[in-house]
N, C-alpha and C positions, 0 to 999 in steps of 0.2 A: 549166825550170831543169835543167842537166846535172849529174849526180852520178857519181862513181866509187865502187863498193862492192867491198871485198875481203873474202873469207872464207878462214880459215886455221885448221885444226886444228894447233896448235903443239906437241902432244905434250909439254907442260910443259917445253919447251926441252931435251929429251933427244935426240930424233932417232930413228933406227932402233934398235929394241929397247925402246922405251918401254913396250910392253905387257907386259914381264916375260918375254921369251923367254929361251932358255937362255944367251945371251951378255950378258944384262943385268947390269951391274955398277954399284953406286952411284958417284956423282960428287960432287966438292967444289962448294961454293957458287960459287967463282970460275969454274968451267967453265960453269955455268948463266948467270952474269952475262955472260960473253963471248958465249955463243950468243944471249942476249936482245938484246945490243947489235947483233949482226949482223942479227937479225930486225927490230929497230927501224929499222936503216939501210935495209933493203929496203923496209919500209913507207914510210919517209920519201921514198925515191927514187921510189916508185910514186905517191905523193901522193893517196891515197884520201880521200874525204870521210867515208866510213863504213867501219868495220872490224868484222867479226864473227869472234871468236876462240873456239875450243873447246879443251878440255884445258888450262886455265890454272890454275896453282897459286896459292893465297892462303895463304902460310905453311904449307907442307907439308914434312915432314922430308926427303922424297926429293929436293927441289930447293933445299935449303939455307934453308928458311923465308923465301924471297923472296915478296913480293907482286908476282907477275909482271905483272898488268894495270897496276898503278901504274908499274912499271918501264918497260914498253913505251910507255905513254902519255907519260911524261915524255921518254923517249929519242927517240920518233918525232915529238913535237910535236903529236899528236892528243889534246887535253887533256880533252875531255868524255868521261866514262866511266860505265859501269853494269855491274854484275856479278851473276851468280847462282851460289850455292854448291849443287852437286849431289852432292857427296861429302864428307861431314864425319864423320870417325871418329877417336877418340883413338888407334887403332892398327889398321893393316891388315897382317895377317900374310902378305904376298904380295910377291914370288914365292918359293916354296920354303921350306925349313925353316931355312935359315941366317938368323940374326937380322941379320947384317950386310947381307944383300941385301934384307931386307923393307922395304916402303915406310914403315912406321911411321905417325906422325901424319899425317892426311890432311885437307886443306881445299882443295877443287878445284872447278872448274866452267867457266863461260864468261863472256865479257865483250864489251861493245860499246864501241868508241871512235868519237867523232864530232867533226867540226869545228863542229857546231851543238848547241844545248842538247838534252839528253835528258830525257824524263819517263818513268820506269818505269810501265808499266801493270800487268803481272802476270808473275810467274815461276811456271811450272808444272813440278813435279817429276813425271816420268812413271813409270808402273808398272814394277817390276822383273819379270824373266821368271818366270812361274808355275811353270815346270818346275824351277827351282833349288830347292835345299833352303832351309829357313828360316835355317839357320846361314850358308850361302853368301850368301844375299841380305842378311843383316845387315851383311856387310862389302862388299857389291857397290855400285857407284855407281848413282845415278839418272841417267837421261837427262832432257833438259829442253827447254822453250821459254822464251826470255827475250823478252818482248813489251814494246815501248817505242814512244814517240812522239817524232818529231824535228820541231822547229820550224824551218822553212826560210824564209829571207828572201824576201819578195815573193809568198808563197803563203799564202792564207787557211787552207787545210786542211792540218793537219800530216801528215807522212808516218808511216804505221804500219809498223813493222818487227818481225821475229822472228828472233832468233839461235837456232839449234837444234843439238842433237846427239842423234841417234836411236840405237836399239839396234843393236849390232854382231853379237852372238853368238847371238841367238834370232830365227829367222825370224818366228815367230808374234808375238813381242813387238814386233818392228819394224813389222809390219803394223798392229798395234794403235796404235802411235805415229803412223803415217801417217793412220789414221782420225781420231785425236784432233787431228792437225794440220789436217785439212780442216775440222773443227768450229771451230777457232780462227781459221782464215782468214776464215770467214763471221761468227763472233761479233764480231770486231774489225775487219773490213774491212781486213785486213792487205795492204799494198801490196807489200812485199818480204820474203820469208822466205829465209834463207840459212844455210848451215852444212854440217856433216858429216851427210849423210843415210845414210851407211853402205850405199849401194847405189843402184840405179836409182830415180829419183823417179817414183812412180806416184800419180796422183790419179784419182778416179772421173770417169766421163763427166758426171755432174751438176755436179761442181765445175768441170770444164773448160768446160761450157756456161755457167756463171755468170761466166766471165771470168778464171780463174786458169790460168797457163801454166807448166809445169815447164821449166827451162833447165839442160841439162847442158853442161859445157865440151867443147871439141872434142877433147880428148885425156885420157888417164888421169891420175889424181891420186895414186894409191897403189899400191905403196909408192914413196917418192920415189927410191930407188936403182935401181928397175927398174919403172916405172909400168905396171900392167896393168889396174887397176880405176878406174872413175869413181865416187867416193864422195861428192864435194862438189859443190854447185851451188846453184841458186836456184829459187824460185817467185815469179812476179810477177803482179800484178793488171793486166790489159791496159788497162783503162779509165783507169788512172792512170800506168802505166809503159810508155814506149817504149824497147825495148832496142836499143842501137846495136852492142854487141859483148860477147862473153864469151871470155876467154882464160885459159890456164894460165900461171902465172909460174914460170919455171925457177929454183928456189931451192936446188938441191942437196939435201943431206940435213940441213938445219937442223932439219927436222921429218921425220916419216915420211909426211906428206902434203905435196903441193904446193899453194900458194895459188892461188885463182881470183879474177880481177878481172872485174867486170861494169860496163860504162858505159851509163848510161841517161839518158833525158830524163823528168823528172817533169812530168806534165801537170796543168793546173788541174782541180779537180773541183767 
């Protein structure tokens, strides 16, 4: 069976500056709705079977209290969905001291959209950087694994997938997340992992020898206005997944990341 899988860090529909850089300014709800409509139209035009999304807001003040996964699901027509909340705080005092610019109430994380039924297996909230102060980590987001099972027609064995978002700002913490990911690959025989790896995908020789392969896109994905870094990609289990192509989709600055599409054949197991 052939599948198209898209991964996209949507930067909560803000685009360049979403991380709270100096030029970050709050936007009205209708600005987010318009950008989500454009994102959904792109997803619909690319016609993926599975979509892995990161930095999705679920009723956060900074994005007009929109449930962005539901919005994109309905607008794109990819109706089966599952989500993980990795950042849940009554108030985030960031960025800066100006109350007007601060994120405020935060409910955010990741989501999977699918044309086929989804059964959630497990959501893992990953450790925060140990070098951060306790107060800083209180307001800091978790990174995550969102592990699920997809029932595919004509195949007896379901597809095991993992949508992920790894640490961006601490090298040691990101390495810890990669080690934990290798454990999950083996624990759940995950066929496809994808998302924002926030860097080069590295897995141990042992995991490589057991059949998992990292797949980077052919060109940079971040930042979208002048791509220099490959932060997004996939890991596949070769005994189950035959990769036909991986490409970067030119989506302008709808997000600060560019989406990546992988086309595969799922083999019987």
